FILUM-171835 format. One record per residue (C-alpha): x, y negated, z; residue number from 1; residue in three letters. Coordinates in nm, 4 decimals, always signed. Layout:
! FILUM-171835
[dodren [X,Y,Z],NUM,"Ala"]
...
END
This chain:
! FILUM-171835
[dodren [-1.4866,-2.0306,-0.1424],1,"Met"]
[dodren [-1.7875,-2.0502,+0.1339],2,"Ile"]
[dodren [-1.9844,-1.7262,+0.1519],3,"Pro"]
[dodren [-2.3306,-1.7283,+0.0459],4,"Pro"]
[dodren [-2.6125,-1.8239,+0.3005],5,"Thr"]
[dodren [-2.9506,-1.8147,+0.2500],6,"Asp"]
[dodren [-3.1355,-2.0960,+0.2765],7,"Lys"]
[dodren [-3.5128,-2.0096,+0.2445],8,"Thr"]
[dodren [-3.5261,-1.9476,+0.6112],9,"Gly"]
[dodren [-3.6887,-1.5887,+0.5189],10,"Ser"]
[dodren [-3.6775,-1.3574,+0.8658],11,"Leu"]
[dodren [-3.6405,-1.0526,+0.5987],12,"Arg"]
[dodren [-3.3653,-0.7805,+0.6491],13,"Ser"]
[dodren [-3.1450,-0.6003,+0.3798],14,"Glu"]
[dodren [-3.1986,-0.2913,+0.5805],15,"Arg"]
[dodren [-3.4542,-0.1223,+0.8303],16,"Arg"]
[dodren [-3.2039,-0.1531,+1.0865],17,"Arg"]
[dodren [-3.0203,-0.4856,+1.0637],18,"Asp"]
[dodren [-3.2472,-0.5847,+1.3864],19,"Asn"]
[dodren [-3.0358,-0.3609,+1.5861],20,"Gln"]
[dodren [-2.7368,-0.6271,+1.5711],21,"Gln"]
[dodren [-2.7741,-0.7077,+1.9394],22,"Trp"]
[dodren [-2.7355,-0.3677,+2.0123],23,"Leu"]
[dodren [-2.3936,-0.3513,+1.8344],24,"Leu"]
[dodren [-2.2626,-0.6579,+2.0203],25,"Asp"]
[dodren [-2.3454,-0.4768,+2.3053],26,"Trp"]
[dodren [-2.1997,-0.1434,+2.2015],27,"Met"]
[dodren [-1.8689,-0.3554,+2.1236],28,"Val"]
[dodren [-1.9039,-0.5343,+2.4184],29,"Lys"]
[dodren [-1.8881,-0.2264,+2.6786],30,"Thr"]
[dodren [-1.7202,+0.0879,+2.4430],31,"Thr"]
[dodren [-1.4399,-0.1771,+2.2973],32,"Gly"]
[dodren [-1.5455,+0.0090,+1.9477],33,"Arg"]
[dodren [-1.6780,-0.0894,+1.6401],34,"Thr"]
[dodren [-1.8246,+0.2206,+1.5617],35,"His"]
[dodren [-1.7953,+0.6006,+1.6566],36,"Asn"]
[dodren [-1.9006,+0.5358,+2.0183],37,"Phe"]
[dodren [-1.8481,+0.8711,+2.1613],38,"Ala"]
[dodren [-1.4813,+0.8008,+2.1841],39,"Tyr"]
[dodren [-1.3601,+0.7016,+2.5180],40,"Asp"]
[dodren [-1.0492,+0.4511,+2.3995],41,"His"]
[dodren [-1.0827,+0.1120,+2.3450],42,"Arg"]
[dodren [-0.9600,-0.0087,+2.0112],43,"Glu"]
[dodren [-1.1045,-0.3926,+2.0490],44,"Ile"]
[dodren [-1.0066,-0.5802,+2.3747],45,"Pro"]
[dodren [-1.2052,-0.6785,+2.6467],46,"Ala"]
[dodren [-1.2477,-1.0441,+2.5375],47,"Glu"]
[dodren [-1.4373,-0.9636,+2.2296],48,"Val"]
[dodren [-1.8432,-0.9809,+2.3010],49,"Arg"]
[dodren [-1.9847,-0.9900,+1.9784],50,"Thr"]
[dodren [-1.8963,-0.8294,+1.6239],51,"Tyr"]
[dodren [-1.8475,-1.1883,+1.4784],52,"Arg"]
[dodren [-1.5419,-1.2481,+1.7487],53,"Gln"]
[dodren [-1.3556,-0.9210,+1.5837],54,"Ile"]
[dodren [-1.1844,-1.0895,+1.3195],55,"Pro"]
[dodren [-1.0556,-1.4125,+1.5525],56,"Arg"]
[dodren [-0.9528,-1.1708,+1.8139],57,"Val"]
[dodren [-0.7729,-0.9512,+1.6222],58,"Met"]
[dodren [-0.5882,-1.1535,+1.4017],59,"Glu"]
[dodren [-0.4309,-1.3077,+1.7435],60,"Lys"]
[dodren [-0.3279,-0.9706,+1.8387],61,"Val"]
[dodren [-0.1824,-0.8936,+1.4838],62,"Gly"]
[dodren [-0.0349,-1.1916,+1.4650],63,"Arg"]
[dodren [+0.1609,-1.1702,+1.7814],64,"His"]
[dodren [+0.3170,-0.8029,+1.6652],65,"Gln"]
[dodren [+0.4271,-0.9359,+1.3265],66,"Gln"]
[dodren [+0.5748,-1.2149,+1.4808],67,"Ala"]
[dodren [+0.8153,-0.9776,+1.7081],68,"Ile"]
[dodren [+0.8215,-0.7826,+1.3993],69,"Ala"]
[dodren [+0.9954,-1.0898,+1.1922],70,"Arg"]
[dodren [+1.2022,-1.0983,+1.4806],71,"Ala"]
[dodren [+1.3188,-0.7164,+1.5203],72,"Ala"]
[dodren [+1.4020,-0.7431,+1.1288],73,"Glu"]
[dodren [+1.6152,-1.0575,+1.1406],74,"Ala"]
[dodren [+1.8439,-0.8935,+1.4266],75,"Thr"]
[dodren [+1.8892,-0.5654,+1.2469],76,"Gly"]
[dodren [+1.6138,-0.3389,+1.4405],77,"His"]
[dodren [+1.4513,-0.1881,+1.1583],78,"Arg"]
[dodren [+1.2992,+0.0854,+1.3003],79,"Gln"]
[dodren [+1.1058,-0.1485,+1.5370],80,"Ser"]
[dodren [+1.0000,-0.4052,+1.3026],81,"Ala"]
[dodren [+0.8512,-0.1279,+1.1057],82,"Cys"]
[dodren [+0.6950,+0.0121,+1.4126],83,"Glu"]
[dodren [+0.5674,-0.3263,+1.4541],84,"Leu"]
[dodren [+0.4669,-0.4240,+1.1361],85,"Tyr"]
[dodren [+0.2097,-0.1058,+1.0804],86,"Tyr"]
[dodren [+0.0534,-0.2031,+1.4251],87,"Lys"]
[dodren [+0.0036,-0.5510,+1.3011],88,"Ala"]
[dodren [-0.1389,-0.3923,+0.9694],89,"Cys"]
[dodren [-0.3895,-0.1841,+1.1772],90,"Glu"]
[dodren [-0.5141,-0.5137,+1.3556],91,"Gln"]
[dodren [-0.5916,-0.7055,+1.0376],92,"Tyr"]
[dodren [-0.7307,-0.4005,+0.9461],93,"Arg"]
[dodren [-0.9812,-0.4090,+1.1817],94,"Ile"]
[dodren [-1.0119,-0.7856,+1.2112],95,"Ala"]
[dodren [-1.1387,-0.7704,+0.8442],96,"Gln"]
[dodren [-1.3528,-0.4677,+0.8716],97,"His"]
[dodren [-1.6334,-0.6737,+1.0454],98,"Ala"]
[dodren [-1.6735,-0.8485,+0.7691],99,"Ile"]
[dodren [-1.9046,-0.7838,+0.4563],100,"Phe"]
[dodren [-1.9918,-1.0264,+0.2561],101,"Val"]
[dodren [-1.7820,-1.0837,-0.1071],102,"Asp"]
[dodren [-1.5331,-1.3726,-0.1267],103,"Asp"]
[dodren [-1.5497,-1.4589,+0.2377],104,"His"]
[dodren [-1.2065,-1.6449,+0.2938],105,"Pro"]
[dodren [-1.1824,-1.4680,+0.6521],106,"Asp"]
[dodren [-1.1944,-1.1819,+0.4725],107,"Lys"]
[dodren [-0.9402,-1.2567,+0.1822],108,"Ile"]
[dodren [-0.6962,-1.4116,+0.4478],109,"Phe"]
[dodren [-0.7129,-1.1389,+0.7446],110,"Leu"]
[dodren [-0.6741,-0.8448,+0.4277],111,"His"]
[dodren [-0.3749,-1.1016,+0.2582],112,"Gly"]
[dodren [-0.2178,-1.0489,+0.6589],113,"Lys"]
[dodren [-0.2921,-0.6920,+0.6415],114,"Leu"]
[dodren [-0.0816,-0.6587,+0.2684],115,"Ile"]
[dodren [+0.1868,-0.9215,+0.4005],116,"Glu"]
[dodren [+0.2314,-0.6933,+0.7420],117,"Ser"]
[dodren [+0.2829,-0.3523,+0.4906],118,"Phe"]
[dodren [+0.5176,-0.5377,+0.2889],119,"Glu"]
[dodren [+0.7496,-0.5600,+0.5899],120,"Gly"]
[dodren [+0.7064,-0.1873,+0.6646],121,"Cys"]
[dodren [+0.8127,-0.1341,+0.2984],122,"Met"]
[dodren [+1.1236,-0.3303,+0.3481],123,"Arg"]
[dodren [+1.2108,-0.1928,+0.6988],124,"Thr"]
[dodren [+1.0875,+0.1887,+0.6730],125,"Ala"]
[dodren [+1.3945,+0.4615,+0.6056],126,"Asp"]
[dodren [+1.2096,+0.5748,+0.2905],127,"Tyr"]
[dodren [+1.1535,+0.4186,-0.0521],128,"Pro"]
[dodren [+0.7679,+0.2798,-0.0550],129,"Ile"]
[dodren [+0.6272,+0.1458,-0.4132],130,"Glu"]
[dodren [+0.3170,-0.0557,-0.5026],131,"Arg"]
[dodren [+0.1654,+0.0765,-0.7840],132,"Val"]
[dodren [-0.1136,-0.0011,-0.9837],133,"Glu"]
[dodren [-0.3288,+0.2917,-1.1738],134,"Ile"]
[dodren [-0.5094,+0.1998,-1.4712],135,"Glu"]
[dodren [-0.8717,+0.3363,-1.4736],136,"Trp"]
[dodren [-1.1666,+0.2660,-1.6694],137,"Glu"]
[dodren [-1.0622,-0.0895,-1.7469],138,"Gly"]
[dodren [-0.9284,-0.1758,-1.3832],139,"Val"]
[dodren [-0.6533,-0.1317,-1.1863],140,"Lys"]
[dodren [-0.6527,+0.1112,-0.8722],141,"Ile"]
[dodren [-0.4059,-0.0208,-0.6350],142,"Gln"]
[dodren [-0.1627,+0.2734,-0.4420],143,"Cys"]
[dodren [+0.1049,+0.2864,-0.2061],144,"Asn"]
[dodren [+0.3375,+0.5903,-0.3381],145,"Phe"]
[dodren [+0.5683,+0.6721,-0.0323],146,"His"]
[dodren [+0.8562,+0.8573,-0.1762],147,"Lys"]
[dodren [+1.1231,+1.1359,+0.0224],148,"Val"]
[dodren [+1.4607,+0.9833,-0.0420],149,"Pro"]
[dodren [+1.6401,+1.1370,-0.3637],150,"Gly"]
[dodren [+1.3049,+1.3432,-0.4411],151,"Ala"]
[dodren [+1.2678,+1.5406,-0.7550],152,"Lys"]
[dodren [+0.9877,+1.7889,-0.8404],153,"Lys"]
[dodren [+0.8486,+1.8132,-0.4836],154,"Leu"]
[dodren [+0.5055,+1.8787,-0.3247],155,"Pro"]
[dodren [+0.3106,+1.5755,-0.3291],156,"Thr"]
[dodren [-0.0032,+1.4507,-0.1329],157,"Ile"]
[dodren [-0.2955,+1.2244,-0.2645],158,"Leu"]
[dodren [-0.4133,+1.0344,+0.0895],159,"Ser"]
[dodren [-0.7854,+0.9254,+0.0566],160,"Ile"]
[dodren [-0.8697,+0.7257,+0.3320],161,"Pro"]
[dodren [-1.1697,+0.7040,+0.5675],162,"Gly"]
[dodren [-1.4837,+0.4896,+0.4436],163,"Met"]
[dodren [-1.3611,+0.1245,+0.4378],164,"Asp"]
[dodren [-1.0474,+0.2075,+0.5612],165,"Gln"]
[dodren [-0.7644,+0.0838,+0.3449],166,"Thr"]
[dodren [-0.4325,+0.2990,+0.1684],167,"Lys"]
[dodren [-0.2159,+0.1392,+0.4305],168,"Glu"]
[dodren [-0.3772,+0.3019,+0.7516],169,"Ala"]
[dodren [-0.2739,+0.6510,+0.6611],170,"Val"]
[dodren [+0.0492,+0.7317,+0.7082],171,"Pro"]
[dodren [+0.2489,+0.5295,+0.9185],172,"Asp"]
[dodren [+0.5548,+0.4184,+0.7777],173,"Pro"]
[dodren [+0.7699,+0.4473,+1.0720],174,"Ser"]
[dodren [+0.6925,+0.7912,+1.1492],175,"Asn"]
[dodren [+0.5612,+0.9862,+0.8077],176,"Asn"]
[dodren [+0.4477,+1.3011,+0.8599],177,"Leu"]
[dodren [+0.4437,+1.3861,+0.5137],178,"Phe"]
[dodren [+0.7748,+1.2487,+0.4325],179,"Ile"]
[dodren [+0.9385,+1.4565,+0.7651],180,"Lys"]
[dodren [+0.7926,+1.8075,+0.6064],181,"Arg"]
[dodren [+0.9508,+1.6840,+0.2164],182,"Gly"]
[dodren [+0.6441,+1.6151,+0.0742],183,"Met"]
[dodren [+0.5726,+1.2802,-0.1076],184,"Asn"]
[dodren [+0.2318,+1.1091,-0.0883],185,"Val"]
[dodren [+0.0756,+0.8659,-0.2556],186,"Leu"]
[dodren [-0.2385,+0.6192,-0.0779],187,"Cys"]
[dodren [-0.5135,+0.4608,-0.2899],188,"Val"]
[dodren [-0.7555,+0.2264,-0.2285],189,"Asp"]
[dodren [-1.0686,+0.4033,-0.4039],190,"Gly"]
[dodren [-1.3584,+0.2228,-0.5262],191,"Pro"]
[dodren [-1.5143,+0.0350,-0.2367],192,"Gly"]
[dodren [-1.2028,+0.0346,-0.0345],193,"Gln"]
[dodren [-0.9087,-0.2179,+0.0480],194,"Gly"]
[dodren [-0.8239,-0.4107,-0.2482],195,"Met"]
[dodren [-1.0275,-0.2341,-0.4768],196,"Ser"]
[dodren [-1.3467,-0.3709,-0.2860],197,"Asn"]
[dodren [-1.1789,-0.7711,-0.3189],198,"Leu"]
[dodren [-1.1414,-0.6603,-0.6680],199,"Arg"]
[dodren [-1.5121,-0.6033,-0.6805],200,"Lys"]
[dodren [-1.4286,-0.2540,-0.8039],201,"Ile"]
[dodren [-1.7577,-0.0703,-0.6458],202,"Arg"]
[dodren [-1.8363,+0.2508,-0.5349],203,"Val"]
[dodren [-2.1212,+0.4336,-0.6815],204,"Thr"]
[dodren [-2.2413,+0.8520,-0.6247],205,"Ala"]
[dodren [-1.9991,+0.9860,-0.8645],206,"Asp"]
[dodren [-1.6961,+0.7657,-0.9150],207,"Asn"]
[dodren [-1.4950,+0.8001,-0.6665],208,"His"]
[dodren [-1.3616,+1.1162,-0.8078],209,"Glu"]
[dodren [-1.2553,+0.9515,-1.1526],210,"Arg"]
[dodren [-1.0704,+0.7157,-1.0260],211,"Ala"]
[dodren [-0.8976,+0.9456,-0.8113],212,"Thr"]
[dodren [-0.8229,+1.1868,-1.1053],213,"Ser"]
[dodren [-0.6565,+0.8876,-1.2757],214,"Ala"]
[dodren [-0.4254,+0.9136,-0.9615],215,"Cys"]
[dodren [-0.3511,+1.2752,-1.0186],216,"Val"]
[dodren [-0.2983,+1.1909,-1.3739],217,"Asp"]
[dodren [-0.0281,+0.8976,-1.2792],218,"Trp"]
[dodren [+0.1426,+1.1630,-0.9959],219,"Leu"]
[dodren [+0.1899,+1.4265,-1.2678],220,"Thr"]
[dodren [+0.4040,+1.2023,-1.4985],221,"Lys"]
[dodren [+0.6108,+1.0991,-1.1706],222,"Gln"]
[dodren [+0.9661,+1.2665,-1.1820],223,"Pro"]
[dodren [+0.9591,+1.2901,-0.7854],224,"Glu"]
[dodren [+0.6486,+1.5165,-0.8186],225,"Val"]
[dodren [+0.6000,+1.8554,-0.8828],226,"Asp"]
[dodren [+0.2921,+1.8729,-1.1142],227,"Pro"]
[dodren [+0.1810,+2.2096,-0.9977],228,"Ala"]
[dodren [+0.2021,+2.1434,-0.6246],229,"Arg"]
[dodren [-0.0237,+1.8372,-0.5837],230,"Ile"]
[dodren [-0.2438,+1.8636,-0.2687],231,"Gly"]
[dodren [-0.4951,+1.6303,-0.1257],232,"Val"]
[dodren [-0.5957,+1.4826,+0.2130],233,"Met"]
[dodren [-0.8983,+1.3393,+0.3260],234,"Gly"]
[dodren [-0.9995,+1.1879,+0.6277],235,"Ile"]
[dodren [-1.3899,+1.0859,+0.7370],236,"Ser"]
[dodren [-1.5230,+0.9875,+0.3765],237,"Met"]
[dodren [-1.2502,+1.0738,+0.2440],238,"Gly"]
[dodren [-1.3438,+1.4453,+0.3411],239,"Ser"]
[dodren [-1.6342,+1.4023,+0.1334],240,"Tyr"]
[dodren [-1.4346,+1.2597,-0.1387],241,"Trp"]
[dodren [-1.1605,+1.4875,-0.1419],242,"Ser"]
[dodren [-1.3792,+1.7893,-0.2042],243,"Asn"]
[dodren [-1.5433,+1.6000,-0.5080],244,"Arg"]
[dodren [-1.1876,+1.5425,-0.6447],245,"Leu"]
[dodren [-1.1250,+1.9044,-0.5972],246,"Ala"]
[dodren [-1.4170,+2.0151,-0.7683],247,"Ala"]
[dodren [-1.3785,+1.7401,-1.0482],248,"His"]
[dodren [-1.0029,+1.8338,-1.1279],249,"Asp"]
[dodren [-0.8339,+2.1567,-1.1316],250,"Ser"]
[dodren [-0.4850,+2.0013,-1.1419],251,"Arg"]
[dodren [-0.5661,+1.9852,-0.7242],252,"Val"]
[dodren [-0.4198,+2.3048,-0.5466],253,"Lys"]
[dodren [-0.4942,+2.2447,-0.2174],254,"Ala"]
[dodren [-0.6941,+2.0016,-0.0397],255,"Ile"]
[dodren [-0.7679,+1.8914,+0.3303],256,"Ala"]
[dodren [-0.9747,+1.7288,+0.5371],257,"Ser"]
[dodren [-1.0679,+1.6051,+0.8899],258,"Ser"]
[dodren [-1.3094,+1.3819,+1.0838],259,"Ala"]
[dodren [-1.5820,+1.5779,+0.8335],260,"Ala"]
[dodren [-1.8552,+1.4393,+0.6026],261,"Asn"]
[dodren [-1.9349,+1.7779,+0.4087],262,"Tyr"]
[dodren [-2.3162,+1.7310,+0.4506],263,"Gly"]
[dodren [-2.5880,+1.5276,+0.3198],264,"Thr"]
[dodren [-2.5769,+1.1633,+0.4633],265,"Lys"]
[dodren [-2.8940,+1.1326,+0.6815],266,"Lys"]
[dodren [-2.6222,+1.1538,+0.9827],267,"Ala"]
[dodren [-2.4221,+0.8876,+0.8912],268,"Ile"]
[dodren [-2.6922,+0.6502,+0.7268],269,"Phe"]
[dodren [-2.9879,+0.6878,+0.9590],270,"Glu"]
[dodren [-2.9176,+0.8501,+1.2650],271,"Glu"]
[dodren [-2.5555,+0.6790,+1.3538],272,"Ala"]
[dodren [-2.4702,+0.3255,+1.3900],273,"Ser"]
[dodren [-2.6317,+0.0886,+1.1259],274,"Pro"]
[dodren [-2.3050,-0.0371,+1.0785],275,"Arg"]
[dodren [-2.1992,+0.2611,+0.8509],276,"Phe"]
[dodren [-2.4867,+0.1475,+0.5860],277,"Lys"]
[dodren [-2.4584,-0.1994,+0.6015],278,"Gln"]
[dodren [-2.0819,-0.1236,+0.5212],279,"Ile"]
[dodren [-2.1451,+0.1362,+0.2455],280,"Phe"]
[dodren [-2.3845,-0.0914,+0.0876],281,"Met"]
[dodren [-2.1457,-0.3725,+0.0687],282,"Tyr"]
[dodren [-1.8906,-0.1286,-0.0425],283,"Met"]
[dodren [-2.1211,-0.0311,-0.3242],284,"Ala"]
[dodren [-2.2693,-0.3865,-0.4458],285,"Gly"]
[dodren [-2.6112,-0.3210,-0.3430],286,"Ile"]
[dodren [-2.8608,-0.5497,-0.1580],287,"His"]
[dodren [-3.1336,-0.3372,-0.1538],288,"Asp"]
[dodren [-3.2029,-0.0450,+0.0515],289,"Glu"]
[dodren [-3.4174,+0.1841,-0.1421],290,"Val"]
[dodren [-3.1916,+0.1860,-0.4250],291,"Glu"]
[dodren [-2.8919,+0.2605,-0.2123],292,"Phe"]
[dodren [-3.1177,+0.5088,-0.0334],293,"Asp"]
[dodren [-3.1394,+0.6623,-0.4172],294,"Arg"]
[dodren [-2.7781,+0.6883,-0.4669],295,"Met"]
[dodren [-2.7150,+0.8190,-0.1033],296,"Ala"]
[dodren [-2.9155,+1.1255,-0.1750],297,"Glu"]
[dodren [-2.6889,+1.1842,-0.4556],298,"Lys"]
[dodren [-2.3635,+1.1916,-0.2221],299,"Met"]
[dodren [-2.3307,+1.5584,-0.0729],300,"His"]
[dodren [-2.1614,+1.8651,-0.1684],301,"Leu"]
[dodren [-2.4164,+2.1488,-0.1739],302,"Phe"]
[dodren [-2.3451,+2.2929,-0.5248],303,"Gly"]
[dodren [-1.9823,+2.1512,-0.5733],304,"Tyr"]
[dodren [-1.8447,+2.4517,-0.3368],305,"Gly"]
[dodren [-1.8663,+2.7049,-0.6357],306,"Pro"]
[dodren [-1.6274,+2.4642,-0.8142],307,"Lys"]
[dodren [-1.3966,+2.4190,-0.5724],308,"Val"]
[dodren [-1.1231,+2.7108,-0.6627],309,"Lys"]
[dodren [-0.7963,+2.5712,-0.4797],310,"Cys"]
[dodren [-0.7006,+2.5958,-0.1279],311,"Phe"]
[dodren [-0.9375,+2.4245,+0.1177],312,"Ser"]
[dodren [-0.9014,+2.3566,+0.4694],313,"Leu"]
[dodren [-1.1862,+2.1637,+0.6724],314,"Met"]
[dodren [-1.1289,+2.0600,+1.0106],315,"Val"]
[dodren [-1.5251,+1.9872,+1.2088],316,"Leu"]
[dodren [-1.6086,+1.8578,+1.5429],317,"Gly"]
[dodren [-1.8668,+2.0531,+1.6771],318,"Glu"]
[dodren [-2.0553,+1.7854,+1.7590],319,"Tyr"]
[dodren [-1.9698,+1.5441,+1.4870],320,"Asp"]
[dodren [-2.2458,+1.2637,+1.4429],321,"Pro"]
[dodren [-2.1887,+1.2138,+1.1042],322,"Leu"]
[dodren [-2.1763,+1.5620,+0.9767],323,"Cys"]
[dodren [-2.3835,+1.8181,+1.1635],324,"His"]
[dodren [-2.2150,+2.1443,+1.2299],325,"Leu"]
[dodren [-2.4747,+2.3062,+1.0524],326,"Glu"]
[dodren [-2.4337,+2.1344,+0.7284],327,"Glu"]
[dodren [-2.0424,+2.1820,+0.7387],328,"Gly"]
[dodren [-2.0646,+2.5456,+0.7977],329,"Leu"]
[dodren [-2.3295,+2.6052,+0.5089],330,"Ala"]
[dodren [-2.0792,+2.4080,+0.2973],331,"Tyr"]
[dodren [-1.7903,+2.6259,+0.4002],332,"Phe"]
[dodren [-1.9541,+2.8925,+0.3117],333,"Gln"]
[dodren [-2.0463,+2.7826,-0.0634],334,"Glu"]
[dodren [-1.6748,+2.6899,-0.1373],335,"Val"]
[dodren [-1.5584,+2.9661,-0.3574],336,"Ala"]
[dodren [-1.1355,+2.9173,-0.3308],337,"Gly"]
[dodren [-0.9264,+3.0327,-0.0839],338,"Pro"]
[dodren [-1.0600,+2.8580,+0.2558],339,"Lys"]
[dodren [-1.0075,+2.8100,+0.6126],340,"Glu"]
[dodren [-1.2394,+2.5881,+0.8739],341,"Ile"]
[dodren [-1.1302,+2.4812,+1.2246],342,"Trp"]
[dodren [-1.4480,+2.4246,+1.4619],343,"Ile"]
[dodren [-1.3372,+2.1824,+1.7488],344,"Leu"]
[dodren [-1.4775,+2.2691,+2.0696],345,"Glu"]
[dodren [-1.6955,+1.9852,+2.2610],346,"Asn"]
[dodren [-1.5326,+1.7362,+1.9781],347,"Glu"]
[dodren [-1.7310,+1.4757,+1.7586],348,"Asn"]
[dodren [-1.5480,+1.2687,+1.4820],349,"His"]
[dodren [-1.1625,+1.2866,+1.5186],350,"Val"]
[dodren [-0.9303,+1.0913,+1.3828],351,"Pro"]
[dodren [-0.7558,+1.0524,+1.6792],352,"Arg"]
[dodren [-0.5443,+1.2668,+1.9118],353,"Pro"]
[dodren [-0.7537,+1.5695,+2.0182],354,"Ser"]
[dodren [-0.7373,+1.7959,+2.3636],355,"Arg"]
[dodren [-0.8166,+2.0926,+2.1277],356,"Asn"]
[dodren [-0.4650,+2.0154,+1.9658],357,"Phe"]
[dodren [-0.3054,+1.9244,+2.2934],358,"Gly"]
[dodren [-0.2907,+1.5790,+2.2736],359,"Gly"]
[dodren [-0.2328,+1.5339,+1.9262],360,"Met"]
[dodren [-0.3600,+1.4340,+1.6175],361,"Leu"]
[dodren [-0.5257,+1.6734,+1.3362],362,"Ala"]
[dodren [-0.2928,+1.4870,+1.0978],363,"Asp"]
[dodren [+0.0383,+1.6472,+1.1575],364,"Pro"]
[dodren [-0.1173,+2.0538,+1.1757],365,"Leu"]
[dodren [-0.3260,+1.9655,+0.8682],366,"Val"]
[dodren [+0.0433,+1.8440,+0.6989],367,"Ala"]
[dodren [+0.1644,+2.1640,+0.7849],368,"Asp"]
[dodren [-0.1391,+2.3930,+0.6408],369,"Trp"]
[dodren [-0.1194,+2.1616,+0.3272],370,"Leu"]
[dodren [+0.2832,+2.1952,+0.3019],371,"Lys"]
[dodren [+0.2256,+2.5778,+0.3387],372,"Asp"]
[dodren [-0.0861,+2.5987,+0.0982],373,"Ala"]
[dodren [+0.1457,+2.4336,-0.1728],374,"Leu"]
[dodren [+0.4431,+2.6301,-0.1377],375,"Leu"]
[dodren [+0.2616,+3.0013,-0.1871],376,"Gly"]
[dodren [+0.2557,+3.0785,+0.2147],377,"Lys"]
[dodren [-0.1278,+3.1196,+0.2117],378,"Lys"]
[dodren [-0.3178,+3.4247,+0.0779],379,"Pro"]
[dodren [-0.5291,+3.4026,-0.2296],380,"Arg"]
[dodren [-0.8162,+3.5573,-0.0085],381,"Asp"]
[dodren [-0.7682,+3.3473,+0.2351],382,"Leu"]
[dodren [-1.1598,+3.3240,+0.4331],383,"Asn"]
[dodren [-1.0587,+3.2065,+0.7913],384,"Lys"]
[dodren [-1.2631,+3.0381,+1.0554],385,"Ala"]
[dodren [-1.1230,+2.9528,+1.3664],386,"Val"]
[dodren [-1.2690,+2.8022,+1.7113],387,"Phe"]
[dodren [-1.0310,+2.5460,+1.8395],388,"Val"]
[dodren [-1.1049,+2.5660,+2.2165],389,"His"]
[dodren [-1.0979,+2.2255,+2.4355],390,"Asp"]
[dodren [-0.7423,+2.2393,+2.6662],391,"Arg"]
[dodren [-0.7418,+2.6207,+2.6246],392,"Thr"]
[dodren [-0.6131,+2.8838,+2.3656],393,"Gly"]
[dodren [-0.3506,+2.8158,+2.0755],394,"Ala"]
[dodren [-0.5421,+2.5740,+1.8964],395,"Gly"]
[dodren [-0.5615,+2.6255,+1.5164],396,"Pro"]
[dodren [-0.3463,+2.9164,+1.5618],397,"Tyr"]
[dodren [-0.6064,+3.0840,+1.7900],398,"Ser"]
[dodren [-0.7537,+3.3954,+1.6678],399,"Pro"]
[dodren [-1.0140,+3.4059,+1.3256],400,"Gln"]
[dodren [-1.4022,+3.4585,+1.4350],401,"Leu"]
[dodren [-1.5341,+3.7310,+1.2820],402,"Arg"]
[dodren [-1.7637,+3.5063,+1.1222],403,"Gly"]
[dodren [-1.8915,+3.0848,+1.1227],404,"Val"]
[dodren [-2.2070,+3.2759,+1.3116],405,"Asp"]
[dodren [-2.0016,+3.3432,+1.6206],406,"Asp"]
[dodren [-1.9613,+2.9241,+1.6644],407,"Val"]
[dodren [-2.2728,+2.9548,+1.8238],408,"Tyr"]
[dodren [-2.3841,+2.9493,+2.1851],409,"Leu"]
[dodren [-2.5792,+3.3043,+2.1608],410,"Gly"]
[dodren [-2.2696,+3.4853,+1.9931],411,"Lys"]
[dodren [-2.0314,+3.3073,+2.2096],412,"Arg"]
[dodren [-2.1845,+3.4097,+2.5045],413,"Leu"]
[dodren [-2.1626,+3.7832,+2.3581],414,"Glu"]
[dodren [-1.7794,+3.7321,+2.3070],415,"Leu"]
END
């Protein structure tokens, strides 16, 4: 199907900031990134000059990696094959990310290549991965279930990806940080994400927590899962959705979230790159900006914190452009259950290796925290704030602050 085209000649845009496309093209060219421009590393090859080039160039990179993966698999080199299939998944994911038009043939093709590459991971990973379809409100939500070999009644994590990420993005099957720690993990394409998006299962202000609660229903019935030890990990917009789920479903016993999105959505939809709003409107199936803004105004966590009674970890960059420090700290103070927050000095939105963690991703440290919480190794009166310094100190194991106000400059200078 050829995507719809406006044949009226109208110059009217759907959103106020759509006329900033030229600036986004320039940012892609100069930074090598589609958004989150504060990062130093490129994810897009230098040959890309505009957003419209991203699908073609990234497809070529993914196709090459997938070809090597197939050859490695045919030779019996399963570990190398799995790693390369995962790399190909990531290239195809970035390629399809740049298209937000329903039924676009390139979107459908690239997502299909993403799924095909992940099936390579399923064949070559050193543990079982099962694709499952979970019934929810008359539709099916597709998930990937990563299982500890021989698992019976183990702690299990529900992984909620970022805004338009897909369930294939986390964890890396060639180096699964949950499996290594003896935990199963169910990765979901929630409303508006991945396969749900292609199925036109739209995201609304409050349906993501209902969909993921259906995933918790499914988990409680699996023989590999201890239903009393279900945790949630959310990345970026997944940090928002994971907290909404915990407020909605008391069966969740621990949540951990990074690359924060805890406050209002003004920062992400009005101050950051226009791409965030464009993509989320597409995920919601909304074409009227005023209608979308009314929905976005309901997408915050204030008032939900008192309903979060489980163990909770928040990871927040000091200068995160998508979640202002003040809003993140205000929400942390609202959370009723045992809680901990890591504030990362000089950091921004951090789904990437960080100097504050000695060059590591947050994910392994977050997985350790979740495992400890689910195994009862965290105190029920936990109320801890840690300022994670840039290239000094002991990372998240540093001494806790006297209170969250100690992160502000004046207090820090006093200390």
